[in-house]
C-alpha positions as a Python dict, from the first residue, in 0.01 Angstrom:
ca = {
    (1, 'M'): (0, 0, 0),
    (2, 'A'): (-81, 352, -110),
    (3, 'E'): (229, 343, -333),
    (4, 'S'): (116, 39, -533),
    (5, 'A'): (-209, 203, -650),
    (6, 'P'): (-43, 490, -844),
    (7, 'R'): (220, 259, -987),
    (8, 'G'): (-49, 13, -1095),
    (9, 'G'): (-236, 304, -1252),
    (10, 'L'): (79, 408, -1436),
    (11, 'F'): (133, 59, -1574),
    (12, 'S'): (-229, 28, -1682),
    (13, 'S'): (-206, 369, -1849),
    (14, 'L'): (110, 262, -2031),
    (15, 'R'): (-57, -64, -2130),
    (16, 'G'): (-360, 128, -2260),
    (17, 'L'): (-135, 372, -2448),
    (18, 'S'): (59, 90, -2611),
    (19, 'A'): (-266, -87, -2703),
    (20, 'T'): (-396, 233, -2861),
    (21, 'G'): (-70, 281, -3049),
    (22, 'L'): (-79, -75, -3179),
    (23, 'E'): (-441, -33, -3285),
    (24, 'L'): (-350, 287, -3470),
    (25, 'L'): (-60, 108, -3639),
    (26, 'Q'): (-291, -178, -3740),
    (27, 'V'): (-544, 63, -3893),
    (28, 'R'): (-270, 238, -4091),
    (29, 'L'): (-130, -92, -4217),
    (30, 'E'): (-479, -201, -4324),
    (31, 'L'): (-514, 128, -4512),
    (32, 'F'): (-181, 62, -4685),
    (33, 'A'): (-300, -287, -4782),
    (34, 'V'): (-627, -153, -4926),
    (35, 'E'): (-440, 109, -5128),
    (36, 'I'): (-202, -156, -5263),
    (37, 'Q'): (-497, -377, -5367),
    (38, 'E'): (-670, -84, -5539),
    (39, 'E'): (-354, 10, -5725),
    (40, 'K'): (-293, -352, -5826),
    (41, 'A'): (-648, -388, -5962),
    (42, 'R'): (-614, -60, -6150),
    (43, 'A'): (-281, -162, -6299),
    (44, 'I'): (-409, -504, -6408),
    (45, 'G'): (-718, -352, -6569),
    (46, 'L'): (-508, -90, -6740),
    (47, 'A'): (-269, -353, -6873),
    (48, 'V'): (-544, -584, -7001),
    (49, 'Y'): (-740, -308, -7174),
    (50, 'G'): (-422, -147, -7303),
    (51, 'I'): (-290, -467, -7457),
    (52, 'A'): (-627, -548, -7611),
    (53, 'A'): (-654, -196, -7753),
    (54, 'V'): (-305, -211, -7903),
    (55, 'I'): (-369, -547, -8066),
    (56, 'L'): (-714, -459, -8203),
    (57, 'L'): (-623, -108, -8320),
    (58, 'G'): (-301, -233, -8475),
    (59, 'A'): (-480, -507, -8667),
    (60, 'G'): (-751, -264, -8776),
    (61, 'A'): (-496, -8, -8893),
    (62, 'I'): (-299, -268, -9091),
    (63, 'F'): (-611, -407, -9259),
    (64, 'S'): (-735, -55, -9337),
    (65, 'A'): (-401, 38, -9490),
    (66, 'A'): (-394, -282, -9695),
    (67, 'F'): (-752, -224, -9811),
    (68, 'V'): (-689, 132, -9928),
    (69, 'T'): (-358, 33, -10089),
    (70, 'V'): (-523, -249, -10284),
    (71, 'L'): (-814, -19, -10373),
    (72, 'L'): (-571, 241, -10516),
    (73, 'W'): (-327, -12, -10660),
    (74, 'D'): (-359, 107, -11022),
    (75, 'N'): (-349, 485, -10957),
    (76, 'N'): (-177, 591, -10635),
    (77, 'R'): (-38, 292, -10450),
    (78, 'L'): (282, 475, -10348),
    (79, 'L'): (81, 771, -10221),
    (80, 'A'): (-146, 541, -10019),
    (81, 'L'): (152, 357, -9870),
    (82, 'G'): (328, 686, -9787),
    (83, 'V'): (20, 837, -9621),
    (84, 'F'): (-42, 530, -9409),
    (85, 'S'): (325, 505, -9313),
    (86, 'A'): (318, 868, -9201),
    (87, 'L'): (-4, 811, -9005),
    (88, 'F'): (133, 503, -8829),
    (89, 'L'): (463, 667, -8745),
    (90, 'G'): (288, 983, -8623),
    (91, 'G'): (47, 782, -8409),
    (92, 'G'): (333, 578, -8265),
    (93, 'L'): (529, 893, -8181),
    (94, 'F'): (222, 1048, -8017),
    (95, 'C'): (167, 735, -7804),
    (96, 'L'): (533, 725, -7707),
    (97, 'L'): (524, 1089, -7592),
    (98, 'A'): (196, 1033, -7405),
    (99, 'A'): (340, 729, -7225),
    (100, 'R'): (652, 926, -7138),
    (101, 'R'): (437, 1206, -6993),
    (102, 'L'): (236, 955, -6786),
    (103, 'T'): (548, 803, -6637),
    (104, 'R'): (664, 1144, -6517),
    (105, 'T'): (347, 1222, -6322),
    (106, 'P'): (318, 1067, -5976),
    (107, 'S'): (50, 800, -5932),
    (108, 'G'): (-67, 913, -5589),
    (109, 'L'): (-9, 569, -5436),
    (110, 'F'): (-31, 583, -5055),
    (111, 'S'): (-140, 948, -5060),
    (112, 'G'): (-435, 870, -4831),
    (113, 'S'): (-217, 682, -4585),
    (114, 'L'): (51, 950, -4584),
    (115, 'A'): (-211, 1219, -4522),
    (116, 'E'): (-355, 1020, -4231),
    (117, 'I'): (-10, 967, -4081),
    (118, 'S'): (62, 1340, -4112),
    (119, 'R'): (-267, 1417, -3934),
    (120, 'D'): (-183, 1165, -3662),
    (121, 'R'): (161, 1314, -3611),
    (122, 'A'): (18, 1665, -3600),
    (123, 'A'): (-251, 1557, -3351),
    (124, 'L'): (6, 1390, -3128),
    (125, 'S'): (232, 1695, -3133),
    (126, 'G'): (-62, 1921, -3048),
    (127, 'D'): (-63, 2130, -3368),
    (128, 'D'): (-378, 2321, -3456),
    (129, 'A'): (-343, 2199, -3819),
    (130, 'A'): (-468, 1855, -3710),
    (131, 'K'): (-822, 1986, -3666),
    (132, 'P'): (-1045, 1937, -3975),
}
């Protein structure tokens, strides 16, 4: 009878440890889900505003170029067309380079979750780095 008490204590300890581990896993998965939702909302907002900006700025630039070209039709129509062509091509090249630079920088997706997992692993291994 004395043997069954320690073994029962061992099983209850293992059960408690597994429950704690599952709870920790659930919290980390919930954090992943929140980060995915935040990134999805950010990406959708960025796409909507970006598309609207491209359409509106493009239409405005074309109408401005047409207005100035018609205004200078008698004197300098070729100069006006050349200047606006250079401006549009320069702006397009700038945007292309900026987009290329943005794709090369990491987005930081899951950085919070990865930091928490690193802290958990350090705490479980007994490192002093786990302390805040």
